[in-house]
Kinemage of the C-alpha trace (Angstrom):
@kinemage 1
@onewidth
@group {chain A} dominant
@subgroup {mainchain}
@vectorlist {calphas} color= white
{ca met a 1} P 2.737 12.936 -0.350
{ca glu a 2} L 3.964 10.547 -2.706
{ca ala a 3} L 4.048 6.670 -1.296
{ca arg a 4} L 7.665 5.777 -0.070
{ca leu a 5} L 8.712 2.244 -2.384
{ca val a 6} L 10.450 -0.343 -0.961
{ca asp a 7} L 11.738 -3.545 -2.655
{ca lys a 8} L 11.292 -6.507 -0.594
{ca val a 9} L 13.662 -9.467 -1.164
{ca tyr a 10} L 13.280 -12.943 -0.758
{ca ser a 11} L 15.035 -16.012 -1.462
{ca phe a 12} L 14.640 -20.219 -1.215
{ca ala a 13} L 16.951 -23.001 -2.918
{ca val a 14} L 15.578 -25.326 -5.248
{ca glu a 15} L 17.280 -28.615 -4.392
{ca ser a 16} L 15.440 -31.309 -5.782
{ca gln a 17} L 13.906 -31.632 -9.383
{ca asn a 18} L 10.508 -32.139 -9.407
{ca ala a 19} L 9.444 -31.808 -5.980
{ca pro a 20} L 7.206 -28.655 -4.574
{ca val a 21} L 9.105 -26.264 -2.293
{ca asn a 22} L 6.651 -24.458 0.454
{ca lys a 23} L 7.926 -20.929 1.681
{ca lys a 24} L 6.574 -18.572 3.978
{ca phe a 25} L 7.876 -14.737 4.369
{ca asp a 26} L 7.084 -12.611 6.640
{ca leu a 27} L 6.598 -8.928 5.495
{ca asp a 28} L 7.650 -5.658 7.414
{ca lys a 29} L 5.159 -4.357 9.492
{ca asn a 30} L 5.134 -1.491 8.302
{ca val a 31} L 4.445 -2.782 4.606
{ca lys a 32} L 0.851 -1.059 3.929
{ca leu a 33} L 0.500 -2.518 0.315
{ca val a 34} L 2.422 -4.900 -2.271
{ca arg a 35} L 2.057 -3.031 -5.587
{ca gly a 36} L 4.366 -5.055 -8.115
{ca ile a 37} L 6.158 -8.504 -8.157
{ca ile a 38} L 8.826 -9.977 -10.181
{ca leu a 39} L 10.840 -13.156 -10.188
{ca ser a 40} L 14.412 -13.812 -10.605
{ca ser a 41} L 16.770 -16.762 -10.258
{ca asp a 42} L 20.394 -17.708 -9.916
{ca lys a 43} L 20.087 -19.971 -13.088
{ca pro a 44} L 17.240 -17.725 -14.821
{ca asn a 45} L 17.080 -20.909 -17.683
{ca leu a 46} L 15.894 -23.258 -14.756
{ca met a 47} L 13.329 -21.368 -13.763
{ca phe a 48} L 11.687 -19.851 -16.934
{ca tyr a 49} L 11.280 -23.603 -18.548
{ca arg a 50} L 10.640 -25.327 -15.027
{ca gly a 51} L 8.987 -23.425 -13.090
{ca ser a 52} L 5.854 -22.465 -11.592
{ca gln a 53} L 3.985 -21.136 -8.303
{ca arg a 54} L 0.817 -20.458 -6.842
{ca ile a 55} L 1.346 -17.349 -4.611
{ca glu a 56} L -0.960 -15.670 -1.901
{ca ile a 57} L -0.153 -12.715 -0.053
{ca ser a 58} L -2.036 -12.460 3.772
{ca gly a 59} L -4.262 -15.107 2.696
{ca asp a 60} L -5.509 -13.914 -0.647
{ca glu a 61} L -4.318 -16.244 -3.863
{ca ile a 62} L -2.557 -13.707 -6.104
{ca phe a 63} L -1.438 -15.885 -8.676
{ca pro a 64} L -3.005 -19.712 -8.736
{ca glu a 65} L -1.017 -22.645 -8.821
{ca asp a 66} L 0.701 -23.905 -11.777
{ca phe a 67} L 1.313 -20.280 -12.808
{ca glu a 68} L 4.358 -20.213 -15.044
{ca ser a 69} L 7.322 -18.480 -13.382
{ca lys a 70} L 8.427 -17.173 -17.000
{ca leu a 71} L 4.996 -14.889 -16.988
{ca leu a 72} L 6.399 -13.202 -13.815
{ca met a 73} L 10.638 -12.927 -14.969
{ca ser a 74} L 11.625 -9.420 -17.066
{ca gly a 75} L 14.156 -9.435 -19.346
{ca ile a 76} L 17.063 -7.089 -19.718
{ca ala a 77} L 15.706 -5.096 -22.475
{ca val a 78} L 13.020 -4.022 -20.299
{ca ala a 79} L 13.394 -0.381 -18.471
{ca pro a 80} L 14.228 -1.033 -14.865
{ca asp a 81} L 11.227 1.050 -13.942
{ca gln a 82} L 9.057 -0.871 -15.994
{ca lys a 83} L 10.089 -4.537 -14.368
{ca tyr a 84} L 7.447 -5.139 -12.085
{ca arg a 85} L 4.269 -7.059 -12.611
{ca thr a 86} L 1.702 -4.218 -10.932
{ca leu a 87} L -0.922 -6.182 -8.826
{ca gly a 88} L -3.954 -3.351 -9.766
{ca asn a 89} L -4.481 -0.806 -6.507
{ca gly a 90} L -2.264 -2.853 -4.645
{ca val a 91} L -2.851 -5.742 -2.467
{ca ile a 92} L -2.905 -5.215 1.636
{ca ala a 93} L -0.278 -6.541 3.432
{ca gly a 94} L -3.040 -7.676 6.271
{ca asn a 95} L -1.626 -9.998 8.127
{ca gly a 96} L 1.878 -9.856 6.311
{ca glu a 97} L 2.048 -13.113 5.267
{ca val a 98} L 3.936 -14.235 1.713
{ca lys a 99} L 3.207 -17.750 1.028
{ca ile a 100} L 4.887 -19.229 -2.031
{ca gln a 101} L 4.595 -22.775 -3.354
{ca tyr a 102} L 6.992 -23.474 -6.016
{ca lys a 103} L 7.086 -26.500 -8.265
{ca asp a 104} L 9.875 -27.682 -10.156
{ca thr a 105} L 8.850 -29.853 -13.514
{ca his a 106} L 10.425 -31.817 -15.666
{ca asn a 107} L 11.673 -30.045 -19.121
{ca pro a 108} L 13.662 -31.524 -21.804
{ca asn a 109} L 15.303 -28.069 -22.606
{ca ala a 110} L 16.582 -27.382 -19.208
{ca ser a 111} L 18.494 -29.752 -17.176
{ca phe a 112} L 18.133 -29.903 -13.546
{ca thr a 113} L 20.909 -28.839 -11.317
{ca thr a 114} L 20.589 -26.683 -7.970
{ca tyr a 115} L 19.364 -23.122 -8.472
{ca lys a 116} L 17.945 -20.210 -6.542
{ca val a 117} L 14.323 -18.682 -6.630
{ca ile a 118} L 14.273 -14.664 -6.061
{ca ile a 119} L 10.805 -12.942 -5.326
{ca ile a 120} L 11.141 -9.081 -5.232
{ca leu a 121} L 8.233 -7.163 -3.766
{ca gln a 122} L 7.295 -3.738 -4.292
{ca cys a 123} L 6.069 -2.749 -1.118
{ca glu a 124} L 4.411 0.881 -0.507
{ca met a 125} L 5.477 1.822 3.238
{ca lys a 126} L 2.794 2.836 5.528
């Protein structure tokens, strides 16, 4: 039987420029593995030019501090089923905690205004 994949969506607001935002989200207890990730935003140009983050799943660092958000974004020219950044064979959900340390950093290409960061995890269910 093929694994059932479900998208889990989490979001938070970036309300201050040049300031970190620390968030913790809990995965559904029926999530077995996290297979992929993608970032989006209501103002993608701000996240592209200004954003970086550290992402941890169940205590394992998946992306290190200052990993640029633009490397986890996908454009409109990419087919819907190819948008995710895959995580190898998947990351075991373990305790189900997803921690994000997001940083907004000044960039002359994008003036700050409040924006929303959206994290979408492609999860394999039990």
